[in-house]
C-alpha positions as CSV (number, residue, x, y, z in Angstrom):
1,M,-22.0,2.0,-33.8
2,V,-24.8,-0.6,-34.0
3,R,-28.3,0.9,-34.1
4,T,-31.7,-0.9,-33.7
5,F,-34.4,0.3,-36.2
6,M,-38.2,0.5,-35.9
7,K,-40.2,-1.0,-38.6
8,S,-43.5,0.6,-39.9
9,E,-45.3,-2.8,-39.5
10,A,-46.3,-4.1,-36.3
11,E,-46.1,-7.5,-37.5
12,P,-43.1,-9.1,-36.3
13,V,-40.3,-10.1,-38.7
14,K,-39.1,-13.8,-38.8
15,I,-35.3,-14.1,-38.2
16,K,-33.8,-16.5,-40.5
17,N,-30.8,-18.7,-39.5
18,K,-30.7,-16.7,-36.3
19,N,-28.0,-19.0,-34.5
20,S,-25.5,-18.4,-37.4
21,L,-24.0,-15.2,-36.0
22,W,-23.5,-17.1,-32.6
23,I,-21.8,-20.0,-34.0
24,S,-19.3,-17.6,-35.7
25,L,-18.9,-16.2,-32.3
26,H,-18.2,-19.6,-31.0
27,E,-15.5,-20.5,-33.5
28,F,-14.0,-16.9,-32.8
29,S,-13.7,-17.9,-29.2
30,Y,-11.8,-21.0,-30.3
31,A,-9.2,-18.9,-32.4
32,E,-8.8,-16.6,-29.3
33,F,-8.2,-19.4,-26.9
34,S,-5.8,-21.0,-29.4
35,S,-3.9,-17.9,-29.7
36,A,-3.5,-17.5,-26.0
37,I,-2.0,-21.0,-25.7
38,E,0.4,-20.2,-28.6
39,M,1.5,-17.3,-26.7
40,L,2.1,-18.8,-23.6
41,Q,4.2,-21.6,-25.4
42,A,6.1,-18.9,-27.0
43,A,6.8,-17.1,-23.6
44,K,7.8,-20.4,-22.2
45,R,10.4,-21.0,-24.9
46,S,11.6,-17.5,-25.4
47,K,15.3,-16.8,-24.0
48,N,14.4,-13.1,-23.6
49,I,12.8,-12.0,-20.4
50,K,11.1,-8.6,-21.8
51,T,9.8,-10.8,-24.9
52,S,8.4,-13.4,-22.7
53,K,6.6,-10.8,-20.7
54,G,5.1,-9.4,-24.0
55,F,4.1,-12.8,-25.1
56,I,2.3,-13.2,-21.6
57,R,0.6,-9.9,-21.8
58,H,-0.6,-10.9,-25.3
59,A,-1.8,-14.3,-23.9
60,L,-3.7,-12.6,-21.0
61,D,-5.4,-10.5,-23.9
62,E,-6.7,-13.4,-25.8
63,Y,-8.0,-15.3,-22.8
64,R,-10.0,-12.1,-21.7
65,H,-11.4,-11.9,-25.4
66,T,-12.2,-15.7,-25.0
67,N,-14.0,-15.0,-21.7
68,L,-16.0,-12.1,-23.1
69,M,-17.0,-13.9,-26.2
70,R,-18.2,-17.0,-24.1
71,L,-20.3,-14.6,-21.8
72,I,-22.0,-13.1,-24.8
73,I,-22.9,-16.7,-26.2
74,S,-24.1,-17.8,-22.6
75,K,-26.6,-14.7,-22.5
76,Y,-27.8,-15.6,-25.8
77,T,-28.2,-19.4,-25.0
78,E,-30.2,-18.3,-22.0
79,D,-33.0,-17.0,-24.5
80,N,-32.2,-19.6,-27.0
81,P,-31.5,-22.9,-25.3
82,D,-31.8,-24.8,-28.7
83,C,-28.5,-23.4,-29.7
84,F,-26.6,-24.6,-26.7
85,R,-25.5,-27.8,-28.2
86,D,-23.7,-25.9,-31.2
87,V,-22.0,-23.2,-29.2
88,R,-20.8,-25.4,-26.3
89,F,-17.2,-25.0,-25.4
90,C,-14.7,-27.9,-24.9
91,S,-11.2,-26.8,-24.5
92,N,-9.8,-29.9,-26.1
93,H,-11.7,-29.2,-29.4
94,A,-9.1,-26.4,-30.0
95,I,-6.8,-29.3,-31.1
96,K,-9.7,-31.5,-32.7
97,K,-10.7,-28.5,-34.9
98,G,-7.0,-27.8,-36.1
99,Y,-6.6,-24.4,-34.2
100,V,-3.8,-25.8,-32.2
101,D,-1.1,-28.4,-33.2
102,S,0.0,-29.7,-29.8
103,S,2.8,-31.9,-31.5
104,E,4.6,-28.7,-32.8
105,F,3.6,-25.3,-31.5
106,L,4.2,-22.3,-33.9
107,F,7.1,-20.9,-31.8
108,Q,8.7,-24.3,-32.2
109,K,8.1,-24.3,-35.8
110,Y,9.2,-20.7,-36.7
111,D,12.0,-18.6,-35.4
112,I,11.0,-15.3,-33.6
113,H,11.1,-13.1,-36.9
114,R,8.8,-15.4,-38.8
115,F,6.7,-15.9,-35.8
116,S,6.2,-12.2,-35.4
117,I,5.0,-12.0,-39.0
118,F,2.6,-14.8,-38.8
119,V,1.1,-13.2,-35.4
120,G,0.8,-9.8,-37.0
121,I,-0.8,-10.9,-40.3
122,N,-3.2,-13.2,-38.4
123,E,-4.3,-10.4,-36.0
124,Q,-4.8,-8.2,-39.1
125,S,-7.0,-10.9,-40.5
126,A,-8.9,-11.1,-37.2
127,S,-9.6,-7.4,-37.2
128,R,-11.1,-7.6,-40.7
129,I,-13.2,-10.7,-39.8
130,F,-14.5,-9.1,-36.6
131,T,-15.4,-5.9,-38.4
132,K,-17.5,-8.1,-41.0
133,F,-19.0,-9.6,-38.1
134,C,-20.1,-6.3,-36.7
135,K,-21.4,-5.3,-40.0
136,R,-23.7,-8.6,-40.2
137,C,-24.8,-7.4,-36.7
138,A,-25.8,-4.2,-37.9
139,D,-27.5,-5.6,-41.0
140,T,-29.4,-8.1,-39.0
141,L,-30.6,-5.3,-36.6
142,G,-31.9,-3.5,-39.4
143,K,-34.1,-6.2,-40.7
144,I,-35.8,-7.2,-37.3
145,S,-38.7,-5.7,-35.4
146,S,-38.1,-4.4,-31.8
147,T,-41.7,-4.6,-31.4
148,S,-41.6,-8.5,-31.1
149,G,-40.5,-10.3,-28.0
150,E,-38.1,-12.4,-30.1
151,G,-36.8,-9.1,-32.0
152,D,-36.3,-7.3,-28.6
153,S,-34.2,-10.0,-27.1
154,Y,-32.3,-10.9,-30.2
155,A,-31.4,-7.2,-30.9
156,R,-30.2,-6.7,-27.2
157,N,-27.9,-9.8,-27.6
158,L,-26.7,-8.6,-31.2
159,T,-25.9,-5.0,-29.7
160,L,-24.0,-6.4,-26.9
161,A,-22.1,-8.6,-29.1
162,S,-21.2,-5.8,-31.6
163,K,-20.1,-3.6,-29.0
164,T,-17.8,-6.1,-27.3
165,I,-16.3,-7.3,-30.5
166,E,-15.6,-3.5,-31.6
167,E,-13.7,-3.3,-28.2
168,I,-11.7,-6.6,-29.1
169,I,-10.9,-5.0,-32.5
170,K,-8.9,-2.3,-30.8
171,D,-6.5,-5.0,-29.1
172,E,-6.1,-7.0,-32.3
173,K,-4.9,-4.0,-34.0
174,D,-2.6,-3.1,-31.1
175,H,-1.4,-6.8,-31.1
176,E,-0.7,-6.4,-35.0
177,K,1.2,-3.1,-34.6
178,H,3.6,-4.7,-32.1
179,A,4.1,-8.0,-33.9
180,L,4.9,-6.4,-37.2
181,G,6.8,-3.5,-35.6
182,Y,9.1,-6.1,-34.1
183,A,9.5,-7.9,-37.3
184,K,10.4,-4.7,-39.3
185,R,13.2,-3.6,-36.5
186,N,14.7,-7.1,-36.4
187,G,14.8,-8.6,-39.8
188,K,15.9,-7.8,-43.2
189,K,13.6,-6.1,-45.6
190,W,13.5,-8.7,-48.3
191,R,12.8,-11.5,-45.7
192,L,10.1,-9.5,-44.3
193,M,8.4,-8.7,-47.6
194,R,8.6,-12.4,-48.9
195,F,7.0,-13.8,-45.7
196,L,4.4,-11.0,-45.4
197,L,3.3,-11.8,-49.1
198,W,3.4,-15.6,-48.1
199,E,1.2,-15.2,-44.9
200,R,-1.2,-12.9,-46.4
201,V,-1.9,-15.3,-49.5
202,S,-1.8,-18.5,-47.3
203,N,-4.1,-16.8,-44.9
204,R,-6.8,-15.7,-47.4
205,V,-6.5,-19.2,-49.1
206,R,-7.2,-20.9,-45.5
207,H,-10.3,-18.6,-45.0
208,F,-11.5,-19.1,-48.4
209,Y,-11.3,-22.9,-48.0
210,A,-12.9,-22.8,-44.6
211,S,-15.9,-20.4,-45.5
212,N,-16.8,-22.3,-48.8
213,K,-18.2,-25.7,-47.4
214,K,-20.1,-26.3,-50.5
215,V,-17.2,-25.9,-53.0
216,N,-15.2,-28.0,-50.6
217,K,-17.7,-30.8,-51.1
218,W,-17.7,-30.4,-54.7
219,V,-13.8,-30.6,-55.0
220,A,-13.6,-33.7,-52.8
221,A,-16.3,-35.4,-54.8
222,F,-14.4,-34.7,-58.3
223,I,-11.2,-36.1,-56.4
224,Y,-12.9,-39.3,-55.2
225,L,-14.6,-39.6,-58.7
226,I,-11.2,-39.4,-60.5
227,V,-9.5,-41.9,-58.1
228,I,-12.5,-44.4,-58.5
229,T,-12.2,-43.9,-62.2
230,L,-8.5,-44.8,-62.3
231,I,-8.9,-47.6,-59.9
232,I,-11.8,-49.5,-61.9
233,P,-9.5,-51.0,-64.5
234,F,-7.3,-52.7,-61.7
235,R,-10.5,-53.9,-59.8
236,F,-9.6,-57.6,-60.5
237,V,-6.0,-57.1,-59.1
238,F,-7.5,-55.9,-55.7
239,S,-10.4,-58.8,-55.7
240,L,-10.2,-60.9,-52.3
241,N,-11.5,-64.4,-51.9
242,P,-15.1,-64.6,-50.4
243,S,-15.1,-64.6,-46.9
244,E,-16.2,-67.9,-45.4
245,M,-20.0,-68.2,-44.3
246,K,-20.3,-68.9,-40.7
247,N,-23.5,-70.0,-38.6
248,L,-23.5,-67.3,-36.4
249,V,-26.4,-69.1,-34.2
250,S,-23.9,-71.9,-33.6
251,K,-22.9,-71.9,-30.0
252,N,-19.2,-72.4,-30.7
253,N,-19.2,-69.3,-33.2
254,A,-21.1,-67.2,-30.6
255,D,-18.5,-67.9,-27.9
256,L,-15.5,-67.0,-30.2
257,M,-17.4,-63.5,-31.2
258,L,-17.0,-62.8,-27.4
């Protein structure tokens, strides 16, 4: 349980990067919203009525999680309007950000056994990430002073966020249990172990890549440097004739520009 702390000094503590937790929560809400979409698509395409009902219940949970997160964020932006632009929710951004591939949903890409493994591992990963988020909230609460106006408001928002995420974690663990339970009951053990390993490794690689922006920039810069170095010897092959100089003040050329 997250607790607030009283500091011995009366001087308020400056909160560094105070919006970062809420930006993380903003991204969580997109992930939950996208999961709901995938579950509805799976329910739509499943030929088993019982399985479809399970997917719909899962989707409703994910929509509820999204709504809870958005409510927490909206409370925070009331006190911190400067953060509103960074955490504004647009449903189509779930596609732009890569959370959902509308050209091929997961249930179209995988059979139900592989789909269940994918869902189970990602629910497991979500529980782990949400637990880290709660720890970040607790660590931040331990650094701020409740004697300051900013600290009081920030502490209340953090406590609300942490308690809400702790409740969501319970649902995530339940989803993980059902998804992996189905995969274990309805698939061969060797296939289960192979895909479990694959999903765990690929999941960690994705999260590592997404959480290391500086490393990504250096890797991208290194690749660009190699490509440029390889192209330089052939630069004359790609040379183009100089473009014709035109008098843009000329009335005829100005008309053509329109």
